[in-house]
N, C-alpha and C positions, 0 to 999 in steps of 0.2 A: 504494500500500500504506500502511496506517495505522501510524504509529509510536505506540507506547504508552510510558508512563512507568512504570518499575518501581522501587520503593523498598524497601530493606531497612533497617529500623531495629532495631538490636540493643540490648537492655536487659540490663544486668548488675544483678540484683536482690539486695538484702539478704535472705538466707534467712529472717530473722525477720519480714520484711514481705511475703513472697511471696503469702500469702493476701490481704492487703489490696490488693496490686498487681493480682492477678487479678480481684478484685471491682471495683476502680476502673476497670479498662480495658474491662470489658464494655460499658458505655454508649457508649464511644468506638467500639468495634468495630461495634455495632449501628447507630449513627447514621452512621458512615462508609460502611457497606455501602449505606445508603439514599441516599447523595448522588448527584446527577447526575454522570456521568462516572466513577463508580467501577466497575471491572470485578471486582476482588476485594480483600479486606482480611482477612487471617487471621494470627493469632498462633500461632507455632510454638515449641515447647520444644526446646532443644538436646538432642541425644541423648547428648552427652558431658559436659555441665555442667548440672546440674539448676537452677542459678540464672541461666541465660541464656535469654532468649526473643528471637525475631526476629519483628517485624511485617513480613509480606510484602504489599506493596500494589501493585496494578496499576491505573493510571489511564488514561483515554482520551487526555488531553493535558495540557500544562502549565497551561492555564487551570483544569482540574479540580483539579490539585494546589494551585494558588494559592487557589482557593475553599475547599478542605479546610483548608489551613493557617491560614486566617483564620476558620474556623467556630468557633462557641461551644463545641461539644463537644471540638474539638481543643485550643483555647487553654486551656480549663478543665483538661483532662488534663495538658497540658504544665506548667501551673503547679504541679501536685501531683507530677509524675513524679520530681523531684529527691529527694523524701522516700523513694523506694524504691530509688534507684540506688546502686551501690557504685563505679561508673565513669561517665564522661561517656557520654551517649547517642551511639551510633555509627551515623550515617545515611549510606547510599550510595544514589545515584540512577543509573538507567540508562535509555537509550532502547532500545526493543526492537520488533521486528516479528514477526508470526506467521510461522512457517516453513511452507512448503507442501511436505510430504514425499510 
């Protein structure tokens, strides 16, 4: 059975910079979805806090994550991300396997 890597990256965004954040993150999302080893990559808005977003990522393996983390689109976004944040980026990583129900 294949183990996937699941990443939840939580962004606490300065409300005054939310539009700029959403504009800046679009190229990252598009390029990440096109990467080898990416299963899904989607930005979710918190239903209880309008200034919190979570990037939910699913990758084929750790090699795909490592490749993503060193990609030009990822490193370019990370260098700008601090301009939008009101708290440190909160990243949690998990190993997961598909359930056979």
